[in-house]
N, C-alpha and C positions, 0 to 999 in steps of 0.2 A: 879501682880494683881492690878486692880484699887481699890480705896477706895469706901466706901459706898456712895451712891447717894440717896438723898431723893427728891421725887416729890409728889405733892398733887393730889388727885383725881380731884380737881377743875381745876388744871393746865392742865390736859390732857383730861378732859371731852368734851369740845367743839371740840377739834381736833379729838377725837375718833368718836364722832357722825358724823362729816363731812366725815371722812374716811370710816366709815361703809356705809354711804349713797352713796359715790362715788363708793365703791366696789360693792354694790348691783346693782346700775345703770349700771355698766360696766359688770355685769355677766349675764349669762343666767341661773339664779337660781330660778325657780318658787317655790321651796320649802320654800322660805323666806317670800313670800307675803301671808297674812298679819301677820303671826304669829311669830314675833320675838321681842326681847327686847335687847337694848344695855346696857351693864353694866360691873361693876367690881365685880368679884366673889371671896370673901374671902374664905379660909384664905390665899391663895397665890396671891390674886389680879390679877387673870387672867382677861384680858380685852377681852370681846368678845360679840358676837351676841348669845343670848340664844334663841334656838328654842324649844318650848314646843310641845312634841309629834308630831314630824315631820311625814309626810306621806312617802311612799316608793320611792318618786322621788329623795331623797337625795343620792348622791353618795360620796364616800370618796374623789375621785379626785376633784369634784366640791367644796366640803367643804374645802379641803386643799388649793385649789387655792384662794378661798375667804379669808381664814385665812392669807395666805401670802400676799395677796393684802392689807388687813387692816393693818397688821403689818408694811409693807413697807411704807405705806402712813403715819401712825402715827409717825414712826421713822424719816421720812423726816421733820417733824415739831418739834418733841421732841427728841433731840439728845441722851438723856439718855436712850431711849428705843431702840436704834439702834441694840443692840445685843440681842433683845428679841427672843423667840422661838415660831414661829407660829405653830399652831396645832388644834386639834379637841379633845373634851372630850364627850364621850357618857356615860351618867349616868341616871339611873331612868327614861328612856323613853325620856329624853331631850338631846339635842345636844348643846354644846357650841363651836362656831367656833371663834377663835381669837388668842391670844398669851399671853404668860407668860413674864413678864419683866425680864431683865437680873438678875442673882442672887444677884448682888451687889446693886440693886435698891430696896429701901424701899418706899412703897406707903403709904401715910398718908391720913387719912380722913380729 
């Protein structure tokens, strides 16, 4: 097993925003416009697109495709995130589409 790796939110923020923008432009995902925020969601530092109260146009397939695209693009620029897990979280009427960093990665503010 690999040792612990630390990366900072600042280190990955610019890459993440660019990756999200690229993924959104490359998808046919009308549920994103204009109601989304890009961020890191503690306590697990899930990196994702948070959509508040999405309408019924969102599908699991489209959300997962977007999550995988964001994770792949970020991982191409930040090698420590290559083994992250892309996915979707539905909680409290909101949807987070993105990925969790690998277990050995510690995200620091």
